[in-house]
PDB file of N, CA, C and O in Angstrom:
ATOM      1  N   MET A   1     -41.058 -41.941 -47.615  1.00  0.00           N
ATOM      2  CA  MET A   1     -40.339 -40.757 -49.028  1.00  0.00           C
ATOM      3  C   MET A   1     -40.816 -39.073 -47.714  1.00  0.00           C
ATOM      4  O   MET A   1     -40.075 -38.287 -47.123  1.00  0.00           O
ATOM      5  N   LYS A   2     -42.242 -39.187 -47.769  1.00  0.00           N
ATOM      6  CA  LYS A   2     -42.430 -37.191 -47.096  1.00  0.00           C
ATOM      7  C   LYS A   2     -41.400 -37.788 -45.291  1.00  0.00           C
ATOM      8  O   LYS A   2     -40.944 -36.870 -44.609  1.00  0.00           O
ATOM      9  N   LEU A   3     -41.326 -38.308 -45.116  1.00  0.00           N
ATOM     10  CA  LEU A   3     -40.604 -38.805 -44.079  1.00  0.00           C
ATOM     11  C   LEU A   3     -39.904 -38.527 -43.923  1.00  0.00           C
ATOM     12  O   LEU A   3     -39.885 -38.198 -42.737  1.00  0.00           O
ATOM     13  N   TRP A   4     -38.537 -38.256 -44.623  1.00  0.00           N
ATOM     14  CA  TRP A   4     -37.405 -38.646 -44.930  1.00  0.00           C
ATOM     15  C   TRP A   4     -37.044 -36.527 -45.440  1.00  0.00           C
ATOM     16  O   TRP A   4     -36.188 -35.909 -44.805  1.00  0.00           O
ATOM     17  N   VAL A   5     -37.883 -35.810 -46.615  1.00  0.00           N
ATOM     18  CA  VAL A   5     -37.997 -34.393 -46.496  1.00  0.00           C
ATOM     19  C   VAL A   5     -38.034 -33.546 -45.512  1.00  0.00           C
ATOM     20  O   VAL A   5     -37.313 -32.596 -45.205  1.00  0.00           O
ATOM     21  N   PHE A   6     -39.206 -34.130 -44.938  1.00  0.00           N
ATOM     22  CA  PHE A   6     -39.633 -33.810 -43.140  1.00  0.00           C
ATOM     23  C   PHE A   6     -38.294 -33.736 -42.229  1.00  0.00           C
ATOM     24  O   PHE A   6     -37.806 -32.709 -41.758  1.00  0.00           O
ATOM     25  N   ILE A   7     -37.856 -34.940 -42.102  1.00  0.00           N
ATOM     26  CA  ILE A   7     -36.607 -34.521 -41.723  1.00  0.00           C
ATOM     27  C   ILE A   7     -35.345 -33.371 -41.344  1.00  0.00           C
ATOM     28  O   ILE A   7     -34.690 -32.722 -40.529  1.00  0.00           O
ATOM     29  N   GLY A   8     -35.753 -33.880 -43.095  1.00  0.00           N
ATOM     30  CA  GLY A   8     -34.088 -33.050 -43.930  1.00  0.00           C
ATOM     31  C   GLY A   8     -34.580 -31.095 -43.237  1.00  0.00           C
ATOM     32  O   GLY A   8     -33.955 -30.238 -42.612  1.00  0.00           O
ATOM     33  N   VAL A   9     -35.859 -31.180 -43.765  1.00  0.00           N
ATOM     34  CA  VAL A   9     -36.865 -29.524 -43.198  1.00  0.00           C
ATOM     35  C   VAL A   9     -36.218 -29.346 -41.933  1.00  0.00           C
ATOM     36  O   VAL A   9     -35.359 -28.472 -41.814  1.00  0.00           O
ATOM     37  N   VAL A  10     -36.462 -29.902 -41.212  1.00  0.00           N
ATOM     38  CA  VAL A  10     -36.075 -29.518 -39.508  1.00  0.00           C
ATOM     39  C   VAL A  10     -34.658 -29.787 -39.448  1.00  0.00           C
ATOM     40  O   VAL A  10     -34.085 -29.091 -38.609  1.00  0.00           O
ATOM     41  N   PHE A  11     -33.813 -30.705 -40.182  1.00  0.00           N
ATOM     42  CA  PHE A  11     -32.131 -30.042 -39.605  1.00  0.00           C
ATOM     43  C   PHE A  11     -32.286 -28.590 -40.481  1.00  0.00           C
ATOM     44  O   PHE A  11     -32.125 -27.544 -39.852  1.00  0.00           O
ATOM     45  N   PHE A  12     -32.634 -28.520 -42.094  1.00  0.00           N
ATOM     46  CA  PHE A  12     -31.799 -27.004 -42.547  1.00  0.00           C
ATOM     47  C   PHE A  12     -32.705 -26.585 -41.632  1.00  0.00           C
ATOM     48  O   PHE A  12     -31.906 -25.957 -40.938  1.00  0.00           O
ATOM     49  N   ALA A  13     -33.811 -26.428 -41.048  1.00  0.00           N
ATOM     50  CA  ALA A  13     -34.210 -24.975 -40.326  1.00  0.00           C
ATOM     51  C   ALA A  13     -33.400 -25.116 -38.507  1.00  0.00           C
ATOM     52  O   ALA A  13     -32.980 -24.073 -38.005  1.00  0.00           O
ATOM     53  N   LEU A  14     -33.305 -26.154 -37.890  1.00  0.00           N
ATOM     54  CA  LEU A  14     -32.467 -26.192 -36.762  1.00  0.00           C
ATOM     55  C   LEU A  14     -30.495 -25.519 -36.888  1.00  0.00           C
ATOM     56  O   LEU A  14     -29.917 -24.811 -36.063  1.00  0.00           O
ATOM     57  N   TRP A  15     -29.905 -26.119 -38.277  1.00  0.00           N
ATOM     58  CA  TRP A  15     -29.196 -25.297 -38.645  1.00  0.00           C
ATOM     59  C   TRP A  15     -29.413 -23.754 -39.186  1.00  0.00           C
ATOM     60  O   TRP A  15     -28.416 -23.033 -39.167  1.00  0.00           O
ATOM     61  N   LEU A  16     -30.189 -23.412 -39.488  1.00  0.00           N
ATOM     62  CA  LEU A  16     -30.377 -21.674 -39.754  1.00  0.00           C
ATOM     63  C   LEU A  16     -30.590 -21.552 -38.608  1.00  0.00           C
ATOM     64  O   LEU A  16     -29.493 -21.062 -38.340  1.00  0.00           O
ATOM     65  N   TRP A  17     -31.189 -21.590 -37.485  1.00  0.00           N
ATOM     66  CA  TRP A  17     -31.421 -21.374 -36.552  1.00  0.00           C
ATOM     67  C   TRP A  17     -29.796 -21.362 -35.607  1.00  0.00           C
ATOM     68  O   TRP A  17     -29.245 -20.462 -34.971  1.00  0.00           O
ATOM     69  N   LYS A  18     -29.521 -22.372 -35.802  1.00  0.00           N
ATOM     70  CA  LYS A  18     -28.024 -22.610 -34.836  1.00  0.00           C
ATOM     71  C   LYS A  18     -26.796 -21.511 -35.559  1.00  0.00           C
ATOM     72  O   LYS A  18     -26.128 -20.792 -34.815  1.00  0.00           O
ATOM     73  N   ARG A  19     -26.637 -21.492 -36.812  1.00  0.00           N
ATOM     74  CA  ARG A  19     -26.160 -20.035 -37.688  1.00  0.00           C
ATOM     75  C   ARG A  19     -26.141 -18.619 -37.261  1.00  0.00           C
ATOM     76  O   ARG A  19     -25.227 -17.821 -37.052  1.00  0.00           O
ATOM     77  N   GLY A  20     -27.718 -18.537 -37.183  1.00  0.00           N
ATOM     78  CA  GLY A  20     -28.165 -17.313 -36.456  1.00  0.00           C
ATOM     79  C   GLY A  20     -28.003 -16.451 -34.907  1.00  0.00           C
ATOM     80  O   GLY A  20     -27.963 -15.303 -34.466  1.00  0.00           O
ATOM     81  N   ARG A  21     -27.938 -18.007 -34.416  1.00  0.00           N
ATOM     82  CA  ARG A  21     -27.521 -17.724 -33.059  1.00  0.00           C
ATOM     83  C   ARG A  21     -25.960 -17.483 -32.703  1.00  0.00           C
ATOM     84  O   ARG A  21     -25.571 -16.817 -31.743  1.00  0.00           O
ATOM     85  N   SER A  22     -24.896 -18.335 -33.919  1.00  0.00           N
ATOM     86  CA  SER A  22     -23.384 -17.623 -33.443  1.00  0.00           C
ATOM     87  C   SER A  22     -23.341 -16.633 -34.031  1.00  0.00           C
ATOM     88  O   SER A  22     -22.298 -16.090 -33.667  1.00  0.00           O
ATOM     89  N   ARG A  23     -23.909 -15.923 -34.857  1.00  0.00           N
ATOM     90  CA  ARG A  23     -23.385 -14.749 -35.807  1.00  0.00           C
ATOM     91  C   ARG A  23     -23.882 -14.073 -34.608  1.00  0.00           C
ATOM     92  O   ARG A  23     -22.847 -13.694 -34.061  1.00  0.00           O
ATOM     93  N   GLY A  24     -25.119 -13.610 -33.702  1.00  0.00           N
ATOM     94  CA  GLY A  24     -25.584 -12.767 -32.725  1.00  0.00           C
ATOM     95  C   GLY A  24     -24.731 -12.880 -31.502  1.00  0.00           C
ATOM     96  O   GLY A  24     -24.606 -11.918 -30.745  1.00  0.00           O
ATOM     97  N   LEU A  25     -24.025 -14.251 -31.244  1.00  0.00           N
ATOM     98  CA  LEU A  25     -23.736 -14.252 -29.784  1.00  0.00           C
ATOM     99  C   LEU A  25     -22.130 -13.470 -30.172  1.00  0.00           C
ATOM    100  O   LEU A  25     -21.448 -13.261 -29.168  1.00  0.00           O
ATOM    101  N   LYS A  26     -21.550 -13.071 -31.418  1.00  0.00           N
ATOM    102  CA  LYS A  26     -19.848 -12.515 -31.574  1.00  0.00           C
ATOM    103  C   LYS A  26     -19.762 -11.137 -31.200  1.00  0.00           C
ATOM    104  O   LYS A  26     -18.770 -10.466 -30.916  1.00  0.00           O
ATOM    105  N   GLY A  27     -21.200 -10.777 -31.257  1.00  0.00           N
ATOM    106  CA  GLY A  27     -20.801  -9.361 -30.838  1.00  0.00           C
ATOM    107  C   GLY A  27     -21.061  -8.352 -32.053  1.00  0.00           C
ATOM    108  O   GLY A  27     -21.493  -8.860 -33.087  1.00  0.00           O
ATOM    109  N   PRO A  28     -20.801  -6.730 -32.022  1.00  0.00           N
ATOM    110  CA  PRO A  28     -20.557  -5.774 -32.971  1.00  0.00           C
ATOM    111  C   PRO A  28     -19.218  -5.586 -33.721  1.00  0.00           C
ATOM    112  O   PRO A  28     -18.160  -5.685 -33.100  1.00  0.00           O
ATOM    113  N   SER A  29     -19.238  -5.392 -34.675  1.00  0.00           N
ATOM    114  CA  SER A  29     -17.816  -5.891 -35.670  1.00  0.00           C
ATOM    115  C   SER A  29     -17.270  -4.553 -34.478  1.00  0.00           C
ATOM    116  O   SER A  29     -17.849  -3.974 -33.560  1.00  0.00           O
ATOM    117  N   PRO A  30     -15.522  -4.437 -35.213  1.00  0.00           N
ATOM    118  CA  PRO A  30     -15.013  -3.440 -34.596  1.00  0.00           C
ATOM    119  C   PRO A  30     -15.667  -2.037 -35.868  1.00  0.00           C
ATOM    120  O   PRO A  30     -15.785  -0.847 -35.577  1.00  0.00           O
ATOM    121  N   ALA A  31     -15.910  -2.515 -36.895  1.00  0.00           N
ATOM    122  CA  ALA A  31     -16.304  -1.368 -37.388  1.00  0.00           C
ATOM    123  C   ALA A  31     -17.328  -0.481 -37.325  1.00  0.00           C
ATOM    124  O   ALA A  31     -17.317   0.725 -37.572  1.00  0.00           O
ATOM    125  N   ALA A  32     -18.694  -1.569 -36.778  1.00  0.00           N
ATOM    126  CA  ALA A  32     -19.941  -0.754 -36.446  1.00  0.00           C
ATOM    127  C   ALA A  32     -20.091   0.038 -35.586  1.00  0.00           C
ATOM    128  O   ALA A  32     -21.024   0.838 -35.509  1.00  0.00           O
ATOM    129  N   THR A  33     -18.757  -0.146 -34.469  1.00  0.00           N
ATOM    130  CA  THR A  33     -18.754   0.702 -33.303  1.00  0.00           C
ATOM    131  C   THR A  33     -18.288   2.544 -33.880  1.00  0.00           C
ATOM    132  O   THR A  33     -17.361   3.006 -34.545  1.00  0.00           O
ATOM    133  N   PRO A  34     -19.497   3.137 -33.195  1.00  0.00           N
ATOM    134  CA  PRO A  34     -18.129   4.446 -33.464  1.00  0.00           C
ATOM    135  C   PRO A  34     -17.218   4.529 -33.226  1.00  0.00           C
ATOM    136  O   PRO A  34     -16.626   3.923 -32.333  1.00  0.00           O
ATOM    137  N   PRO A  35     -16.706   5.515 -34.145  1.00  0.00           N
ATOM    138  CA  PRO A  35     -14.751   6.275 -33.782  1.00  0.00           C
ATOM    139  C   PRO A  35     -14.443   7.184 -32.743  1.00  0.00           C
ATOM    140  O   PRO A  35     -13.377   7.234 -32.130  1.00  0.00           O
ATOM    141  N   ASN A  36     -15.594   8.013 -32.557  1.00  0.00           N
ATOM    142  CA  ASN A  36     -16.137   8.804 -30.744  1.00  0.00           C
ATOM    143  C   ASN A  36     -17.054   8.218 -30.124  1.00  0.00           C
ATOM    144  O   ASN A  36     -18.162   7.978 -30.602  1.00  0.00           O
ATOM    145  N   SER A  37     -16.611   7.878 -28.788  1.00  0.00           N
ATOM    146  CA  SER A  37     -17.602   7.188 -27.911  1.00  0.00           C
ATOM    147  C   SER A  37     -18.196   7.988 -27.113  1.00  0.00           C
ATOM    148  O   SER A  37     -19.181   7.650 -26.457  1.00  0.00           O
ATOM    149  N   SER A  38     -17.567   9.366 -27.067  1.00  0.00           N
ATOM    150  CA  SER A  38     -17.793  10.186 -25.963  1.00  0.00           C
ATOM    151  C   SER A  38     -18.721  11.004 -26.272  1.00  0.00           C
ATOM    152  O   SER A  38     -18.546  11.648 -27.306  1.00  0.00           O
ATOM    153  N   PRO A  39     -19.905  11.219 -25.534  1.00  0.00           N
ATOM    154  CA  PRO A  39     -20.855  12.110 -26.355  1.00  0.00           C
ATOM    155  C   PRO A  39     -20.256  13.452 -26.606  1.00  0.00           C
ATOM    156  O   PRO A  39     -19.101  13.809 -26.374  1.00  0.00           O
ATOM    157  N   ASN A  40     -21.416  14.255 -27.211  1.00  0.00           N
ATOM    158  CA  ASN A  40     -21.522  15.851 -27.621  1.00  0.00           C
ATOM    159  C   ASN A  40     -22.203  16.638 -26.941  1.00  0.00           C
ATOM    160  O   ASN A  40     -23.120  16.203 -26.244  1.00  0.00           O
ATOM    161  N   ALA A  41     -21.876  18.082 -27.000  1.00  0.00           N
ATOM    162  CA  ALA A  41     -22.810  18.347 -25.716  1.00  0.00           C
ATOM    163  C   ALA A  41     -23.448  19.283 -27.248  1.00  0.00           C
ATOM    164  O   ALA A  41     -23.034  19.661 -28.344  1.00  0.00           O
ATOM    165  N   MET A  42     -24.544  19.306 -26.520  1.00  0.00           N
ATOM    166  CA  MET A  42     -25.773  20.049 -27.624  1.00  0.00           C
ATOM    167  C   MET A  42     -26.248  21.120 -27.459  1.00  0.00           C
ATOM    168  O   MET A  42     -27.044  21.297 -26.537  1.00  0.00           O
ATOM    169  N   VAL A  43     -25.722  22.591 -28.701  1.00  0.00           N
ATOM    170  CA  VAL A  43     -26.223  23.838 -27.828  1.00  0.00           C
ATOM    171  C   VAL A  43     -27.271  24.055 -29.115  1.00  0.00           C
ATOM    172  O   VAL A  43     -27.506  23.195 -29.964  1.00  0.00           O
ATOM    173  N   CYS A  44     -27.838  25.381 -29.069  1.00  0.00           N
ATOM    174  CA  CYS A  44     -28.803  25.649 -29.137  1.00  0.00           C
ATOM    175  C   CYS A  44     -28.387  27.210 -30.075  1.00  0.00           C
ATOM    176  O   CYS A  44     -27.734  28.080 -29.500  1.00  0.00           O
ATOM    177  N   CYS A  45     -28.886  27.414 -31.635  1.00  0.00           N
ATOM    178  CA  CYS A  45     -28.658  28.609 -32.017  1.00  0.00           C
ATOM    179  C   CYS A  45     -29.338  29.471 -31.669  1.00  0.00           C
ATOM    180  O   CYS A  45     -30.505  29.314 -31.309  1.00  0.00           O
ATOM    181  N   PRO A  46     -28.538  30.902 -31.721  1.00  0.00           N
ATOM    182  CA  PRO A  46     -29.284  32.275 -31.134  1.00  0.00           C
ATOM    183  C   PRO A  46     -30.470  32.802 -32.641  1.00  0.00           C
ATOM    184  O   PRO A  46     -31.239  33.760 -32.565  1.00  0.00           O
ATOM    185  N   HIS A  47     -30.387  32.298 -33.336  1.00  0.00           N
ATOM    186  CA  HIS A  47     -31.179  32.786 -34.215  1.00  0.00           C
ATOM    187  C   HIS A  47     -32.171  31.788 -34.659  1.00  0.00           C
ATOM    188  O   HIS A  47     -33.316  32.196 -34.468  1.00  0.00           O
ATOM    189  N   CYS A  48     -32.109  30.613 -35.188  1.00  0.00           N
ATOM    190  CA  CYS A  48     -33.157  29.656 -35.266  1.00  0.00           C
ATOM    191  C   CYS A  48     -33.506  29.040 -34.267  1.00  0.00           C
ATOM    192  O   CYS A  48     -34.601  28.479 -34.272  1.00  0.00           O
ATOM    193  N   ARG A  49     -32.480  28.970 -32.899  1.00  0.00           N
ATOM    194  CA  ARG A  49     -33.398  28.153 -31.850  1.00  0.00           C
ATOM    195  C   ARG A  49     -33.552  26.463 -32.279  1.00  0.00           C
ATOM    196  O   ARG A  49     -34.464  25.767 -31.833  1.00  0.00           O
ATOM    197  N   VAL A  50     -32.475  25.945 -33.236  1.00  0.00           N
ATOM    198  CA  VAL A  50     -32.395  24.327 -33.708  1.00  0.00           C
ATOM    199  C   VAL A  50     -31.184  24.054 -32.818  1.00  0.00           C
ATOM    200  O   VAL A  50     -30.191  24.782 -32.838  1.00  0.00           O
ATOM    201  N   HIS A  51     -31.369  22.398 -31.615  1.00  0.00           N
ATOM    202  CA  HIS A  51     -29.607  22.157 -31.259  1.00  0.00           C
ATOM    203  C   HIS A  51     -29.449  21.588 -32.116  1.00  0.00           C
ATOM    204  O   HIS A  51     -30.132  21.105 -33.019  1.00  0.00           O
ATOM    205  N   PHE A  52     -27.925  21.653 -31.684  1.00  0.00           N
ATOM    206  CA  PHE A  52     -26.992  20.992 -32.837  1.00  0.00           C
ATOM    207  C   PHE A  52     -25.804  20.818 -32.284  1.00  0.00           C
ATOM    208  O   PHE A  52     -25.563  21.677 -31.436  1.00  0.00           O
ATOM    209  N   PRO A  53     -24.575  19.664 -32.512  1.00  0.00           N
ATOM    210  CA  PRO A  53     -23.627  19.022 -32.037  1.00  0.00           C
ATOM    211  C   PRO A  53     -22.627  20.684 -31.470  1.00  0.00           C
ATOM    212  O   PRO A  53     -22.212  21.411 -32.373  1.00  0.00           O
ATOM    213  N   GLN A  54     -22.413  21.007 -30.270  1.00  0.00           N
ATOM    214  CA  GLN A  54     -21.196  21.948 -30.315  1.00  0.00           C
ATOM    215  C   GLN A  54     -20.013  21.610 -31.613  1.00  0.00           C
ATOM    216  O   GLN A  54     -19.647  22.599 -32.248  1.00  0.00           O
ATOM    217  N   ASP A  55     -19.649  20.772 -31.855  1.00  0.00           N
ATOM    218  CA  ASP A  55     -18.811  20.732 -32.422  1.00  0.00           C
ATOM    219  C   ASP A  55     -18.460  21.305 -34.035  1.00  0.00           C
ATOM    220  O   ASP A  55     -17.514  21.833 -34.619  1.00  0.00           O
ATOM    221  N   GLU A  56     -19.819  20.854 -34.335  1.00  0.00           N
ATOM    222  CA  GLU A  56     -20.168  21.499 -35.412  1.00  0.00           C
ATOM    223  C   GLU A  56     -20.441  22.840 -36.095  1.00  0.00           C
ATOM    224  O   GLU A  56     -20.428  23.262 -37.251  1.00  0.00           O
ATOM    225  N   GLY A  57     -20.751  23.432 -34.605  1.00  0.00           N
ATOM    226  CA  GLY A  57     -20.609  25.328 -34.521  1.00  0.00           C
ATOM    227  C   GLY A  57     -20.270  26.294 -35.828  1.00  0.00           C
ATOM    228  O   GLY A  57     -19.836  25.990 -36.940  1.00  0.00           O
ATOM    229  N   VAL A  58     -20.623  27.528 -35.281  1.00  0.00           N
ATOM    230  CA  VAL A  58     -19.656  28.865 -36.179  1.00  0.00           C
ATOM    231  C   VAL A  58     -19.682  29.691 -35.502  1.00  0.00           C
ATOM    232  O   VAL A  58     -20.630  30.468 -35.384  1.00  0.00           O
ATOM    233  N   ILE A  59     -18.718  29.724 -34.936  1.00  0.00           N
ATOM    234  CA  ILE A  59     -18.372  30.782 -33.612  1.00  0.00           C
ATOM    235  C   ILE A  59     -19.068  32.035 -34.236  1.00  0.00           C
ATOM    236  O   ILE A  59     -19.335  32.221 -35.423  1.00  0.00           O
ATOM    237  N   GLY A  60     -19.300  32.844 -33.175  1.00  0.00           N
ATOM    238  CA  GLY A  60     -19.711  34.522 -33.588  1.00  0.00           C
ATOM    239  C   GLY A  60     -19.252  35.281 -32.020  1.00  0.00           C
ATOM    240  O   GLY A  60     -19.302  34.558 -31.025  1.00  0.00           O
ATOM    241  N   VAL A  61     -19.071  35.883 -31.955  1.00  0.00           N
ATOM    242  CA  VAL A  61     -19.000  37.490 -31.041  1.00  0.00           C
ATOM    243  C   VAL A  61     -20.289  37.230 -30.098  1.00  0.00           C
ATOM    244  O   VAL A  61     -20.370  37.808 -29.014  1.00  0.00           O
ATOM    245  N   LEU A  62     -21.130  36.485 -30.472  1.00  0.00           N
ATOM    246  CA  LEU A  62     -22.669  36.764 -29.130  1.00  0.00           C
ATOM    247  C   LEU A  62     -23.430  35.531 -28.729  1.00  0.00           C
ATOM    248  O   LEU A  62     -24.476  35.267 -28.135  1.00  0.00           O
ATOM    249  N   GLY A  63     -21.770  34.458 -29.719  1.00  0.00           N
ATOM    250  CA  GLY A  63     -22.770  32.652 -29.528  1.00  0.00           C
ATOM    251  C   GLY A  63     -22.385  31.887 -30.673  1.00  0.00           C
ATOM    252  O   GLY A  63     -22.040  32.188 -31.815  1.00  0.00           O
ATOM    253  N   LEU A  64     -22.511  31.001 -30.159  1.00  0.00           N
ATOM    254  CA  LEU A  64     -22.259  29.749 -31.380  1.00  0.00           C
ATOM    255  C   LEU A  64     -23.723  29.646 -32.158  1.00  0.00           C
ATOM    256  O   LEU A  64     -24.690  29.899 -31.439  1.00  0.00           O
ATOM    257  N   TYR A  65     -24.045  29.248 -33.771  1.00  0.00           N
ATOM    258  CA  TYR A  65     -24.279  29.258 -34.416  1.00  0.00           C
ATOM    259  C   TYR A  65     -23.958  28.363 -35.288  1.00  0.00           C
ATOM    260  O   TYR A  65     -22.804  28.058 -35.589  1.00  0.00           O
ATOM    261  N   CYS A  66     -25.530  27.634 -35.995  1.00  0.00           N
ATOM    262  CA  CYS A  66     -25.600  26.534 -36.834  1.00  0.00           C
ATOM    263  C   CYS A  66     -24.961  26.594 -37.878  1.00  0.00           C
ATOM    264  O   CYS A  66     -24.528  25.600 -38.460  1.00  0.00           O
ATOM    265  N   SER A  67     -24.835  27.620 -38.209  1.00  0.00           N
ATOM    266  CA  SER A  67     -24.111  27.852 -39.778  1.00  0.00           C
ATOM    267  C   SER A  67     -23.562  29.042 -39.738  1.00  0.00           C
ATOM    268  O   SER A  67     -23.781  29.686 -38.712  1.00  0.00           O
ATOM    269  N   ALA A  68     -22.720  29.669 -40.793  1.00  0.00           N
ATOM    270  CA  ALA A  68     -22.775  31.218 -41.315  1.00  0.00           C
ATOM    271  C   ALA A  68     -23.538  31.978 -41.269  1.00  0.00           C
ATOM    272  O   ALA A  68     -23.630  32.886 -40.443  1.00  0.00           O
ATOM    273  N   ALA A  69     -24.486  31.648 -42.491  1.00  0.00           N
ATOM    274  CA  ALA A  69     -25.678  32.277 -42.883  1.00  0.00           C
ATOM    275  C   ALA A  69     -26.566  33.223 -41.599  1.00  0.00           C
ATOM    276  O   ALA A  69     -26.925  34.389 -41.433  1.00  0.00           O
ATOM    277  N   HIS A  70     -26.657  31.629 -40.699  1.00  0.00           N
ATOM    278  CA  HIS A  70     -27.267  32.492 -39.702  1.00  0.00           C
ATOM    279  C   HIS A  70     -26.387  33.188 -38.513  1.00  0.00           C
ATOM    280  O   HIS A  70     -27.035  33.728 -37.617  1.00  0.00           O
ATOM    281  N   ARG A  71     -25.617  33.204 -38.472  1.00  0.00           N
ATOM    282  CA  ARG A  71     -24.805  34.323 -37.707  1.00  0.00           C
ATOM    283  C   ARG A  71     -24.438  35.629 -38.392  1.00  0.00           C
ATOM    284  O   ARG A  71     -24.102  36.609 -37.727  1.00  0.00           O
ATOM    285  N   ASN A  72     -24.506  35.648 -39.805  1.00  0.00           N
ATOM    286  CA  ASN A  72     -24.498  36.739 -40.714  1.00  0.00           C
ATOM    287  C   ASN A  72     -25.534  37.373 -40.593  1.00  0.00           C
ATOM    288  O   ASN A  72     -25.622  38.601 -40.562  1.00  0.00           O
ATOM    289  N   ALA A  73     -27.012  36.046 -40.461  1.00  0.00           N
ATOM    290  CA  ALA A  73     -28.660  37.302 -40.424  1.00  0.00           C
ATOM    291  C   ALA A  73     -28.755  37.463 -39.186  1.00  0.00           C
ATOM    292  O   ALA A  73     -29.892  37.818 -38.876  1.00  0.00           O
ATOM    293  N   ALA A  74     -27.885  37.334 -38.116  1.00  0.00           N
ATOM    294  CA  ALA A  74     -28.167  37.718 -36.657  1.00  0.00           C
ATOM    295  C   ALA A  74     -27.393  39.043 -36.440  1.00  0.00           C
ATOM    296  O   ALA A  74     -27.357  39.780 -35.454  1.00  0.00           O
ATOM    297  N   GLY A  75     -26.795  39.130 -37.625  1.00  0.00           N
ATOM    298  CA  GLY A  75     -26.090  40.757 -37.309  1.00  0.00           C
ATOM    299  C   GLY A  75     -24.150  40.491 -36.481  1.00  0.00           C
ATOM    300  O   GLY A  75     -23.212  41.283 -36.574  1.00  0.00           O
ATOM    301  N   ASP A  76     -24.166  39.139 -35.762  1.00  0.00           N
ATOM    302  CA  ASP A  76     -23.005  38.781 -35.583  1.00  0.00           C
ATOM    303  C   ASP A  76     -21.750  38.779 -36.480  1.00  0.00           C
ATOM    304  O   ASP A  76     -21.831  38.568 -37.690  1.00  0.00           O
ATOM    305  N   ARG A  77     -20.200  39.103 -35.631  1.00  0.00           N
ATOM    306  CA  ARG A  77     -19.462  38.345 -36.859  1.00  0.00           C
ATOM    307  C   ARG A  77     -18.500  37.511 -36.151  1.00  0.00           C
ATOM    308  O   ARG A  77     -18.440  37.023 -35.023  1.00  0.00           O
ATOM    309  N   SER A  78     -17.797  37.512 -37.152  1.00  0.00           N
ATOM    310  CA  SER A  78     -16.569  36.333 -36.847  1.00  0.00           C
ATOM    311  C   SER A  78     -15.359  36.630 -35.664  1.00  0.00           C
ATOM    312  O   SER A  78     -14.485  37.362 -36.128  1.00  0.00           O
ATOM    313  N   PRO A  79     -15.171  36.320 -34.579  1.00  0.00           N
ATOM    314  CA  PRO A  79     -14.508  36.828 -33.686  1.00  0.00           C
ATOM    315  C   PRO A  79     -13.132  37.387 -34.006  1.00  0.00           C
ATOM    316  O   PRO A  79     -12.563  38.286 -33.388  1.00  0.00           O
ATOM    317  N   LEU A  80     -12.598  36.599 -35.260  1.00  0.00           N
ATOM    318  CA  LEU A  80     -11.333  36.534 -36.257  1.00  0.00           C
ATOM    319  C   LEU A  80     -11.296  38.095 -36.666  1.00  0.00           C
ATOM    320  O   LEU A  80     -10.445  38.982 -36.721  1.00  0.00           O
ATOM    321  N   VAL A  81     -12.398  37.982 -36.871  1.00  0.00           N
ATOM    322  CA  VAL A  81     -12.433  40.150 -38.133  1.00  0.00           C
ATOM    323  C   VAL A  81     -12.223  40.852 -36.888  1.00  0.00           C
ATOM    324  O   VAL A  81     -12.146  42.081 -36.877  1.00  0.00           O
TER     325      VAL A  81
END
């Protein structure tokens, strides 16, 4: 009886191992890949010196800031005004 339990445990372990390997070989799902695979340029805020992605910046006359509050604190204004 012990032998049959041991064989059953071995087959169960092999089944789990094979199942895990087959899932890993399929590759990442399409939803797991980032929508924008091109890298973003990182820029430095002139007020606080924190680096942030360029497309998330707030434009000022003197440069690109990390937020509108830092643009105002630096005494800069929006180029649209």
